[in-house]
PDB file with one MODEL, atoms N, CA, C and O in Angstrom:
MODEL        1
ATOM      1  N   MET A   1     183.009 -80.254  80.752  1.00  0.00           N
ATOM      2  CA  MET A   1     182.795 -79.092  81.585  1.00  0.00           C
ATOM      3  C   MET A   1     181.449 -79.246  82.279  1.00  0.00           C
ATOM      4  O   MET A   1     180.453 -79.547  81.621  1.00  0.00           O
ATOM      5  N   HIS A   2     181.397 -79.051  83.562  1.00  0.00           N
ATOM      6  CA  HIS A   2     180.176 -79.225  84.344  1.00  0.00           C
ATOM      7  C   HIS A   2     179.882 -77.927  85.103  1.00  0.00           C
ATOM      8  O   HIS A   2     180.697 -77.455  85.895  1.00  0.00           O
ATOM      9  N   TYR A   3     178.707 -77.366  84.843  1.00  0.00           N
ATOM     10  CA  TYR A   3     178.311 -76.126  85.523  1.00  0.00           C
ATOM     11  C   TYR A   3     177.306 -76.453  86.614  1.00  0.00           C
ATOM     12  O   TYR A   3     176.337 -77.172  86.372  1.00  0.00           O
ATOM     13  N   THR A   4     177.522 -75.948  87.773  1.00  0.00           N
ATOM     14  CA  THR A   4     176.576 -76.154  88.867  1.00  0.00           C
ATOM     15  C   THR A   4     175.892 -74.859  89.272  1.00  0.00           C
ATOM     16  O   THR A   4     175.008 -74.864  90.128  1.00  0.00           O
ATOM     17  N   GLU A   5     176.289 -73.768  88.671  1.00  0.00           N
ATOM     18  CA  GLU A   5     175.655 -72.495  88.987  1.00  0.00           C
ATOM     19  C   GLU A   5     175.494 -71.688  87.715  1.00  0.00           C
ATOM     20  O   GLU A   5     176.070 -72.014  86.677  1.00  0.00           O
ATOM     21  N   THR A   6     174.719 -70.654  87.808  1.00  0.00           N
ATOM     22  CA  THR A   6     174.479 -69.778  86.665  1.00  0.00           C
ATOM     23  C   THR A   6     175.738 -68.978  86.353  1.00  0.00           C
ATOM     24  O   THR A   6     176.393 -68.449  87.252  1.00  0.00           O
ATOM     25  N   SER A   7     176.069 -68.898  85.057  1.00  0.00           N
ATOM     26  CA  SER A   7     177.226 -68.106  84.623  1.00  0.00           C
ATOM     27  C   SER A   7     176.758 -67.059  83.620  1.00  0.00           C
ATOM     28  O   SER A   7     175.975 -67.358  82.719  1.00  0.00           O
ATOM     29  N   VAL A   8     177.235 -65.848  83.779  1.00  0.00           N
ATOM     30  CA  VAL A   8     176.894 -64.758  82.867  1.00  0.00           C
ATOM     31  C   VAL A   8     178.066 -64.545  81.921  1.00  0.00           C
ATOM     32  O   VAL A   8     179.212 -64.420  82.351  1.00  0.00           O
ATOM     33  N   ILE A   9     177.765 -64.506  80.623  1.00  0.00           N
ATOM     34  CA  ILE A   9     178.783 -64.251  79.609  1.00  0.00           C
ATOM     35  C   ILE A   9     178.690 -62.779  79.235  1.00  0.00           C
ATOM     36  O   ILE A   9     177.602 -62.267  78.970  1.00  0.00           O
ATOM     37  N   LYS A  10     179.813 -62.110  79.213  1.00  0.00           N
ATOM     38  CA  LYS A  10     179.851 -60.673  78.915  1.00  0.00           C
ATOM     39  C   LYS A  10     180.631 -60.413  77.633  1.00  0.00           C
ATOM     40  O   LYS A  10     181.504 -61.191  77.248  1.00  0.00           O
ATOM     41  N   ASP A  11     180.296 -59.292  76.976  1.00  0.00           N
ATOM     42  CA  ASP A  11     181.034 -58.900  75.775  1.00  0.00           C
ATOM     43  C   ASP A  11     182.299 -58.137  76.176  1.00  0.00           C
ATOM     44  O   ASP A  11     182.627 -58.036  77.358  1.00  0.00           O
ATOM     45  N   ALA A  12     183.002 -57.603  75.178  1.00  0.00           N
ATOM     46  CA  ALA A  12     184.273 -56.921  75.427  1.00  0.00           C
ATOM     47  C   ALA A  12     184.114 -55.673  76.299  1.00  0.00           C
ATOM     48  O   ALA A  12     185.067 -55.242  76.947  1.00  0.00           O
ATOM     49  N   THR A  13     182.896 -55.088  76.314  1.00  0.00           N
ATOM     50  CA  THR A  13     182.672 -53.892  77.132  1.00  0.00           C
ATOM     51  C   THR A  13     182.153 -54.224  78.524  1.00  0.00           C
ATOM     52  O   THR A  13     181.915 -53.329  79.335  1.00  0.00           O
ATOM     53  N   GLY A  14     181.978 -55.510  78.798  1.00  0.00           N
ATOM     54  CA  GLY A  14     181.497 -55.919  80.104  1.00  0.00           C
ATOM     55  C   GLY A  14     179.991 -56.034  80.224  1.00  0.00           C
ATOM     56  O   GLY A  14     179.473 -56.297  81.309  1.00  0.00           O
ATOM     57  N   GLN A  15     179.272 -55.839  79.109  1.00  0.00           N
ATOM     58  CA  GLN A  15     177.818 -55.947  79.122  1.00  0.00           C
ATOM     59  C   GLN A  15     177.399 -57.409  79.026  1.00  0.00           C
ATOM     60  O   GLN A  15     177.959 -58.150  78.218  1.00  0.00           O
ATOM     61  N   PRO A  16     176.432 -57.843  79.827  1.00  0.00           N
ATOM     62  CA  PRO A  16     175.975 -59.227  79.744  1.00  0.00           C
ATOM     63  C   PRO A  16     175.280 -59.490  78.410  1.00  0.00           C
ATOM     64  O   PRO A  16     174.440 -58.709  77.964  1.00  0.00           O
ATOM     65  N   ILE A  17     175.652 -60.616  77.782  1.00  0.00           N
ATOM     66  CA  ILE A  17     175.053 -60.961  76.489  1.00  0.00           C
ATOM     67  C   ILE A  17     174.430 -62.352  76.479  1.00  0.00           C
ATOM     68  O   ILE A  17     173.663 -62.671  75.571  1.00  0.00           O
ATOM     69  N   ALA A  18     174.742 -63.184  77.466  1.00  0.00           N
ATOM     70  CA  ALA A  18     174.189 -64.533  77.516  1.00  0.00           C
ATOM     71  C   ALA A  18     174.301 -65.077  78.936  1.00  0.00           C
ATOM     72  O   ALA A  18     175.013 -64.536  79.782  1.00  0.00           O
ATOM     73  N   VAL A  19     173.574 -66.160  79.163  1.00  0.00           N
ATOM     74  CA  VAL A  19     173.595 -66.807  80.466  1.00  0.00           C
ATOM     75  C   VAL A  19     173.682 -68.310  80.263  1.00  0.00           C
ATOM     76  O   VAL A  19     172.999 -68.869  79.405  1.00  0.00           O
ATOM     77  N   ILE A  20     174.509 -68.949  81.041  1.00  0.00           N
ATOM     78  CA  ILE A  20     174.562 -70.409  81.071  1.00  0.00           C
ATOM     79  C   ILE A  20     173.866 -70.845  82.354  1.00  0.00           C
ATOM     80  O   ILE A  20     174.254 -70.444  83.451  1.00  0.00           O
ATOM     81  N   LEU A  21     172.829 -71.674  82.203  1.00  0.00           N
ATOM     82  CA  LEU A  21     172.054 -72.135  83.344  1.00  0.00           C
ATOM     83  C   LEU A  21     172.257 -73.627  83.561  1.00  0.00           C
ATOM     84  O   LEU A  21     172.480 -74.373  82.607  1.00  0.00           O
ATOM     85  N   PRO A  22     172.183 -74.053  84.786  1.00  0.00           N
ATOM     86  CA  PRO A  22     172.111 -75.501  85.030  1.00  0.00           C
ATOM     87  C   PRO A  22     170.838 -76.045  84.375  1.00  0.00           C
ATOM     88  O   PRO A  22     169.829 -75.341  84.319  1.00  0.00           O
ATOM     89  N   ILE A  23     170.869 -77.270  83.887  1.00  0.00           N
ATOM     90  CA  ILE A  23     169.741 -77.837  83.154  1.00  0.00           C
ATOM     91  C   ILE A  23     168.455 -77.816  83.967  1.00  0.00           C
ATOM     92  O   ILE A  23     167.372 -77.665  83.403  1.00  0.00           O
ATOM     93  N   GLU A  24     168.557 -77.964  85.272  1.00  0.00           N
ATOM     94  CA  GLU A  24     167.365 -77.936  86.118  1.00  0.00           C
ATOM     95  C   GLU A  24     166.685 -76.565  86.080  1.00  0.00           C
ATOM     96  O   GLU A  24     165.458 -76.478  86.039  1.00  0.00           O
ATOM     97  N   GLU A  25     167.478 -75.506  86.095  1.00  0.00           N
ATOM     98  CA  GLU A  25     166.919 -74.154  86.018  1.00  0.00           C
ATOM     99  C   GLU A  25     166.348 -73.879  84.636  1.00  0.00           C
ATOM    100  O   GLU A  25     165.303 -73.242  84.504  1.00  0.00           O
ATOM    101  N   TYR A  26     167.032 -74.360  83.611  1.00  0.00           N
ATOM    102  CA  TYR A  26     166.530 -74.190  82.244  1.00  0.00           C
ATOM    103  C   TYR A  26     165.183 -74.890  82.085  1.00  0.00           C
ATOM    104  O   TYR A  26     164.270 -74.356  81.455  1.00  0.00           O
ATOM    105  N   ALA A  27     165.065 -76.078  82.655  1.00  0.00           N
ATOM    106  CA  ALA A  27     163.807 -76.817  82.568  1.00  0.00           C
ATOM    107  C   ALA A  27     162.654 -76.024  83.174  1.00  0.00           C
ATOM    108  O   ALA A  27     161.518 -76.136  82.713  1.00  0.00           O
ATOM    109  N   LEU A  28     162.931 -75.230  84.196  1.00  0.00           N
ATOM    110  CA  LEU A  28     161.892 -74.419  84.827  1.00  0.00           C
ATOM    111  C   LEU A  28     161.420 -73.275  83.939  1.00  0.00           C
ATOM    112  O   LEU A  28     160.237 -72.935  83.956  1.00  0.00           O
ATOM    113  N   ILE A  29     162.313 -72.678  83.169  1.00  0.00           N
ATOM    114  CA  ILE A  29     161.929 -71.513  82.352  1.00  0.00           C
ATOM    115  C   ILE A  29     161.657 -71.863  80.892  1.00  0.00           C
ATOM    116  O   ILE A  29     161.171 -71.018  80.140  1.00  0.00           O
ATOM    117  N   ARG A  30     161.958 -73.080  80.484  1.00  0.00           N
ATOM    118  CA  ARG A  30     161.748 -73.471  79.087  1.00  0.00           C
ATOM    119  C   ARG A  30     160.318 -73.223  78.609  1.00  0.00           C
ATOM    120  O   ARG A  30     160.151 -72.689  77.513  1.00  0.00           O
ATOM    121  N   PRO A  31     159.275 -73.580  79.366  1.00  0.00           N
ATOM    122  CA  PRO A  31     157.904 -73.300  78.906  1.00  0.00           C
ATOM    123  C   PRO A  31     157.655 -71.814  78.660  1.00  0.00           C
ATOM    124  O   PRO A  31     156.933 -71.453  77.730  1.00  0.00           O
ATOM    125  N   ILE A  32     158.237 -70.963  79.474  1.00  0.00           N
ATOM    126  CA  ILE A  32     158.077 -69.517  79.300  1.00  0.00           C
ATOM    127  C   ILE A  32     158.726 -69.072  77.992  1.00  0.00           C
ATOM    128  O   ILE A  32     158.141 -68.293  77.239  1.00  0.00           O
ATOM    129  N   LEU A  33     159.922 -69.560  77.726  1.00  0.00           N
ATOM    130  CA  LEU A  33     160.628 -69.205  76.494  1.00  0.00           C
ATOM    131  C   LEU A  33     159.874 -69.701  75.264  1.00  0.00           C
ATOM    132  O   LEU A  33     159.770 -68.990  74.264  1.00  0.00           O
ATOM    133  N   GLU A  34     159.354 -70.908  75.340  1.00  0.00           N
ATOM    134  CA  GLU A  34     158.620 -71.462  74.196  1.00  0.00           C
ATOM    135  C   GLU A  34     157.322 -70.710  73.953  1.00  0.00           C
ATOM    136  O   GLU A  34     156.952 -70.482  72.801  1.00  0.00           O
ATOM    137  N   SER A  35     156.621 -70.319  75.012  1.00  0.00           N
ATOM    138  CA  SER A  35     155.379 -69.580  74.820  1.00  0.00           C
ATOM    139  C   SER A  35     155.660 -68.200  74.233  1.00  0.00           C
ATOM    140  O   SER A  35     154.867 -67.675  73.452  1.00  0.00           O
ATOM    141  N   ARG A  36     156.789 -67.620  74.614  1.00  0.00           N
ATOM    142  CA  ARG A  36     157.162 -66.315  74.053  1.00  0.00           C
ATOM    143  C   ARG A  36     157.455 -66.442  72.556  1.00  0.00           C
ATOM    144  O   ARG A  36     157.077 -65.573  71.771  1.00  0.00           O
ATOM    145  N   ASP A  37     158.128 -67.526  72.165  1.00  0.00           N
ATOM    146  CA  ASP A  37     158.385 -67.761  70.745  1.00  0.00           C
ATOM    147  C   ASP A  37     157.078 -67.882  69.974  1.00  0.00           C
ATOM    148  O   ASP A  37     156.950 -67.334  68.879  1.00  0.00           O
ATOM    149  N   GLN A  38     156.106 -68.596  70.539  1.00  0.00           N
ATOM    150  CA  GLN A  38     154.810 -68.763  69.886  1.00  0.00           C
ATOM    151  C   GLN A  38     154.067 -67.434  69.804  1.00  0.00           C
ATOM    152  O   GLN A  38     153.408 -67.146  68.804  1.00  0.00           O
ATOM    153  N   GLU A  39     154.174 -66.632  70.848  1.00  0.00           N
ATOM    154  CA  GLU A  39     153.529 -65.320  70.863  1.00  0.00           C
ATOM    155  C   GLU A  39     154.118 -64.420  69.771  1.00  0.00           C
ATOM    156  O   GLU A  39     153.378 -63.744  69.055  1.00  0.00           O
ATOM    157  N   LEU A  40     155.448 -64.414  69.645  1.00  0.00           N
ATOM    158  CA  LEU A  40     156.090 -63.601  68.610  1.00  0.00           C
ATOM    159  C   LEU A  40     155.722 -64.085  67.221  1.00  0.00           C
ATOM    160  O   LEU A  40     155.511 -63.276  66.317  1.00  0.00           O
ATOM    161  N   ALA A  41     155.643 -65.399  67.040  1.00  0.00           N
ATOM    162  CA  ALA A  41     155.250 -65.946  65.735  1.00  0.00           C
ATOM    163  C   ALA A  41     153.829 -65.515  65.397  1.00  0.00           C
ATOM    164  O   ALA A  41     153.533 -65.192  64.247  1.00  0.00           O
ATOM    165  N   GLY A  42     152.948 -65.509  66.399  1.00  0.00           N
ATOM    166  CA  GLY A  42     151.578 -65.058  66.172  1.00  0.00           C
ATOM    167  C   GLY A  42     151.517 -63.597  65.781  1.00  0.00           C
ATOM    168  O   GLY A  42     150.733 -63.222  64.909  1.00  0.00           O
ATOM    169  N   LYS A  43     152.328 -62.773  66.409  1.00  0.00           N
ATOM    170  CA  LYS A  43     152.360 -61.343  66.068  1.00  0.00           C
ATOM    171  C   LYS A  43     152.869 -61.132  64.647  1.00  0.00           C
ATOM    172  O   LYS A  43     152.361 -60.277  63.921  1.00  0.00           O
ATOM    173  N   LEU A  44     153.874 -61.912  64.252  1.00  0.00           N
ATOM    174  CA  LEU A  44     154.383 -61.799  62.885  1.00  0.00           C
ATOM    175  C   LEU A  44     153.312 -62.184  61.871  1.00  0.00           C
ATOM    176  O   LEU A  44     153.181 -61.543  60.828  1.00  0.00           O
ATOM    177  N   THR A  45     152.554 -63.221  62.175  1.00  0.00           N
ATOM    178  CA  THR A  45     151.471 -63.637  61.287  1.00  0.00           C
ATOM    179  C   THR A  45     150.431 -62.531  61.166  1.00  0.00           C
ATOM    180  O   THR A  45     149.951 -62.246  60.068  1.00  0.00           O
ATOM    181  N   GLU A  46     150.079 -61.906  62.291  1.00  0.00           N
ATOM    182  CA  GLU A  46     149.121 -60.792  62.265  1.00  0.00           C
ATOM    183  C   GLU A  46     149.643 -59.635  61.430  1.00  0.00           C
ATOM    184  O   GLU A  46     148.881 -59.017  60.685  1.00  0.00           O
ATOM    185  N   MET A  47     150.930 -59.334  61.543  1.00  0.00           N
ATOM    186  CA  MET A  47     151.510 -58.236  60.766  1.00  0.00           C
ATOM    187  C   MET A  47     151.487 -58.548  59.273  1.00  0.00           C
ATOM    188  O   MET A  47     151.221 -57.665  58.457  1.00  0.00           O
ATOM    189  N   GLN A  48     151.762 -59.796  58.914  1.00  0.00           N
ATOM    190  CA  GLN A  48     151.714 -60.184  57.507  1.00  0.00           C
ATOM    191  C   GLN A  48     150.295 -60.065  56.969  1.00  0.00           C
ATOM    192  O   GLN A  48     150.094 -59.627  55.836  1.00  0.00           O
ATOM    193  N   PHE A  49     149.312 -60.453  57.775  1.00  0.00           N
ATOM    194  CA  PHE A  49     147.922 -60.344  57.366  1.00  0.00           C
ATOM    195  C   PHE A  49     147.511 -58.884  57.217  1.00  0.00           C
ATOM    196  O   PHE A  49     146.815 -58.525  56.267  1.00  0.00           O
ATOM    197  N   ALA A  50     147.943 -58.041  58.156  1.00  0.00           N
ATOM    198  CA  ALA A  50     147.564 -56.626  58.135  1.00  0.00           C
ATOM    199  C   ALA A  50     148.025 -55.932  56.864  1.00  0.00           C
ATOM    200  O   ALA A  50     147.360 -55.017  56.378  1.00  0.00           O
ATOM    201  N   ALA A  51     149.156 -56.362  56.325  1.00  0.00           N
ATOM    202  CA  ALA A  51     149.698 -55.713  55.127  1.00  0.00           C
ATOM    203  C   ALA A  51     148.789 -55.875  53.921  1.00  0.00           C
ATOM    204  O   ALA A  51     148.921 -55.132  52.949  1.00  0.00           O
ATOM    205  N   THR A  52     147.871 -56.829  53.965  1.00  0.00           N
ATOM    206  CA  THR A  52     146.954 -57.035  52.830  1.00  0.00           C
ATOM    207  C   THR A  52     145.491 -56.879  53.233  1.00  0.00           C
ATOM    208  O   THR A  52     144.608 -57.084  52.401  1.00  0.00           O
ATOM    209  N   ASP A  53     145.213 -56.525  54.471  1.00  0.00           N
ATOM    210  CA  ASP A  53     143.848 -56.390  54.967  1.00  0.00           C
ATOM    211  C   ASP A  53     143.274 -55.034  54.580  1.00  0.00           C
ATOM    212  O   ASP A  53     143.797 -54.004  55.006  1.00  0.00           O
ATOM    213  N   PRO A  54     142.211 -55.012  53.782  1.00  0.00           N
ATOM    214  CA  PRO A  54     141.653 -53.727  53.321  1.00  0.00           C
ATOM    215  C   PRO A  54     141.198 -52.812  54.460  1.00  0.00           C
ATOM    216  O   PRO A  54     141.401 -51.600  54.384  1.00  0.00           O
ATOM    217  N   LEU A  55     140.587 -53.365  55.515  1.00  0.00           N
ATOM    218  CA  LEU A  55     140.141 -52.527  56.622  1.00  0.00           C
ATOM    219  C   LEU A  55     141.317 -51.891  57.351  1.00  0.00           C
ATOM    220  O   LEU A  55     141.285 -50.707  57.687  1.00  0.00           O
ATOM    221  N   TYR A  56     142.341 -52.677  57.589  1.00  0.00           N
ATOM    222  CA  TYR A  56     143.529 -52.138  58.255  1.00  0.00           C
ATOM    223  C   TYR A  56     144.166 -51.051  57.392  1.00  0.00           C
ATOM    224  O   TYR A  56     144.525 -49.986  57.895  1.00  0.00           O
ATOM    225  N   LEU A  57     144.305 -51.316  56.107  1.00  0.00           N
ATOM    226  CA  LEU A  57     144.933 -50.332  55.222  1.00  0.00           C
ATOM    227  C   LEU A  57     144.112 -49.057  55.131  1.00  0.00           C
ATOM    228  O   LEU A  57     144.678 -47.967  55.051  1.00  0.00           O
ATOM    229  N   ALA A  58     142.787 -49.170  55.142  1.00  0.00           N
ATOM    230  CA  ALA A  58     141.931 -47.976  55.120  1.00  0.00           C
ATOM    231  C   ALA A  58     142.112 -47.178  56.416  1.00  0.00           C
ATOM    232  O   ALA A  58     142.226 -45.952  56.379  1.00  0.00           O
ATOM    233  N   ASP A  59     142.138 -47.862  57.546  1.00  0.00           N
ATOM    234  CA  ASP A  59     142.370 -47.182  58.824  1.00  0.00           C
ATOM    235  C   ASP A  59     143.730 -46.517  58.859  1.00  0.00           C
ATOM    236  O   ASP A  59     143.871 -45.403  59.363  1.00  0.00           O
ATOM    237  N   LEU A  60     144.728 -47.198  58.327  1.00  0.00           N
ATOM    238  CA  LEU A  60     146.077 -46.640  58.285  1.00  0.00           C
ATOM    239  C   LEU A  60     146.113 -45.370  57.444  1.00  0.00           C
ATOM    240  O   LEU A  60     146.693 -44.364  57.854  1.00  0.00           O
ATOM    241  N   ARG A  61     145.490 -45.419  56.264  1.00  0.00           N
ATOM    242  CA  ARG A  61     145.442 -44.225  55.406  1.00  0.00           C
ATOM    243  C   ARG A  61     144.745 -43.068  56.123  1.00  0.00           C
ATOM    244  O   ARG A  61     145.205 -41.927  56.064  1.00  0.00           O
ATOM    245  N   GLU A  62     143.633 -43.367  56.802  1.00  0.00           N
ATOM    246  CA  GLU A  62     142.897 -42.328  57.516  1.00  0.00           C
ATOM    247  C   GLU A  62     143.759 -41.717  58.625  1.00  0.00           C
ATOM    248  O   GLU A  62     143.783 -40.499  58.798  1.00  0.00           O
ATOM    249  N   ALA A  63     144.457 -42.559  59.364  1.00  0.00           N
ATOM    250  CA  ALA A  63     145.327 -42.055  60.437  1.00  0.00           C
ATOM    251  C   ALA A  63     146.461 -41.206  59.863  1.00  0.00           C
ATOM    252  O   ALA A  63     146.808 -40.169  60.429  1.00  0.00           O
ATOM    253  N   MET A  64     147.027 -41.634  58.763  1.00  0.00           N
ATOM    254  CA  MET A  64     148.128 -40.880  58.157  1.00  0.00           C
ATOM    255  C   MET A  64     147.639 -39.546  57.594  1.00  0.00           C
ATOM    256  O   MET A  64     148.358 -38.548  57.655  1.00  0.00           O
ATOM    257  N   MET A  65     146.439 -39.522  57.052  1.00  0.00           N
ATOM    258  CA  MET A  65     145.888 -38.255  56.556  1.00  0.00           C
ATOM    259  C   MET A  65     145.642 -37.296  57.721  1.00  0.00           C
ATOM    260  O   MET A  65     145.914 -36.101  57.608  1.00  0.00           O
ATOM    261  N   ALA A  66     145.133 -37.810  58.829  1.00  0.00           N
ATOM    262  CA  ALA A  66     144.905 -36.969  60.007  1.00  0.00           C
ATOM    263  C   ALA A  66     146.231 -36.447  60.536  1.00  0.00           C
ATOM    264  O   ALA A  66     146.327 -35.288  60.937  1.00  0.00           O
ATOM    265  N   PHE A  67     147.242 -37.286  60.540  1.00  0.00           N
ATOM    266  CA  PHE A  67     148.555 -36.851  60.991  1.00  0.00           C
ATOM    267  C   PHE A  67     149.100 -35.762  60.072  1.00  0.00           C
ATOM    268  O   PHE A  67     149.637 -34.757  60.539  1.00  0.00           O
ATOM    269  N   GLN A  68     148.959 -35.966  58.783  1.00  0.00           N
ATOM    270  CA  GLN A  68     149.475 -34.979  57.832  1.00  0.00           C
ATOM    271  C   GLN A  68     148.779 -33.635  58.030  1.00  0.00           C
ATOM    272  O   GLN A  68     149.419 -32.586  57.972  1.00  0.00           O
ATOM    273  N   SER A  69     147.482 -33.670  58.261  1.00  0.00           N
ATOM    274  CA  SER A  69     146.732 -32.431  58.491  1.00  0.00           C
ATOM    275  C   SER A  69     147.221 -31.726  59.749  1.00  0.00           C
ATOM    276  O   SER A  69     147.460 -30.519  59.730  1.00  0.00           O
ATOM    277  N   THR A  70     147.372 -32.464  60.834  1.00  0.00           N
ATOM    278  CA  THR A  70     147.860 -31.885  62.090  1.00  0.00           C
ATOM    279  C   THR A  70     149.285 -31.392  61.941  1.00  0.00           C
ATOM    280  O   THR A  70     149.641 -30.321  62.432  1.00  0.00           O
ATOM    281  N   ASP A  71     150.091 -32.180  61.262  1.00  0.00           N
ATOM    282  CA  ASP A  71     151.488 -31.810  61.025  1.00  0.00           C
ATOM    283  C   ASP A  71     151.563 -30.483  60.277  1.00  0.00           C
ATOM    284  O   ASP A  71     152.380 -29.625  60.611  1.00  0.00           O
ATOM    285  N   ASN A  72     150.725 -30.316  59.280  1.00  0.00           N
ATOM    286  CA  ASN A  72     150.724 -29.077  58.502  1.00  0.00           C
ATOM    287  C   ASN A  72     150.286 -27.884  59.333  1.00  0.00           C
ATOM    288  O   ASN A  72     150.739 -26.764  59.097  1.00  0.00           O
ATOM    289  N   GLU A  73     149.403 -28.113  60.311  1.00  0.00           N
ATOM    290  CA  GLU A  73     148.929 -27.020  61.157  1.00  0.00           C
ATOM    291  C   GLU A  73     149.975 -26.567  62.169  1.00  0.00           C
ATOM    292  O   GLU A  73     150.065 -25.377  62.470  1.00  0.00           O
ATOM    293  N   TRP A  74     150.758 -27.490  62.693  1.00  0.00           N
ATOM    294  CA  TRP A  74     151.619 -27.192  63.829  1.00  0.00           C
ATOM    295  C   TRP A  74     153.080 -26.952  63.493  1.00  0.00           C
ATOM    296  O   TRP A  74     153.785 -26.347  64.301  1.00  0.00           O
ATOM    297  N   TRP A  75     153.556 -27.381  62.374  1.00  0.00           N
ATOM    298  CA  TRP A  75     154.981 -27.269  62.086  1.00  0.00           C
ATOM    299  C   TRP A  75     155.217 -26.435  60.832  1.00  0.00           C
ATOM    300  O   TRP A  75     154.462 -26.486  59.861  1.00  0.00           O
ATOM    301  N   GLU A  76     156.285 -25.677  60.898  1.00  0.00           N
ATOM    302  CA  GLU A  76     156.700 -24.927  59.705  1.00  0.00           C
ATOM    303  C   GLU A  76     157.595 -25.838  58.888  1.00  0.00           C
ATOM    304  O   GLU A  76     158.555 -26.411  59.403  1.00  0.00           O
ATOM    305  N   HIS A  77     157.281 -25.964  57.645  1.00  0.00           N
ATOM    306  CA  HIS A  77     158.078 -26.835  56.773  1.00  0.00           C
ATOM    307  C   HIS A  77     159.026 -25.993  55.921  1.00  0.00           C
ATOM    308  O   HIS A  77     158.693 -24.883  55.506  1.00  0.00           O
ATOM    309  N   ALA A  78     160.180 -26.531  55.679  1.00  0.00           N
ATOM    310  CA  ALA A  78     161.152 -25.837  54.828  1.00  0.00           C
ATOM    311  C   ALA A  78     160.598 -25.717  53.418  1.00  0.00           C
ATOM    312  O   ALA A  78     159.996 -26.655  52.895  1.00  0.00           O
ATOM    313  N   SER A  79     160.804 -24.571  52.814  1.00  0.00           N
ATOM    314  CA  SER A  79     160.280 -24.350  51.457  1.00  0.00           C
ATOM    315  C   SER A  79     161.258 -24.837  50.433  1.00  0.00           C
ATOM    316  O   SER A  79     160.996 -24.737  49.234  1.00  0.00           O
TER     317      SER A  79
ENDMDL
END
């Protein structure tokens, strides 16, 4: 099978779910896709670090306490 143009693959409802590109077009966007993968991996690493970082956890607790205080002031809670 030889594709010379871009083809859109759709699901049963007609929504686009994938694209088949000619190799030349893929070669043009491949660096963008790879950099995005690296960016997401970096964000995941930061999130894993944050889960054990004392400063982040202290800031999180402080923000949640402030939210709880504001929440208690503005909303009626079921008894």
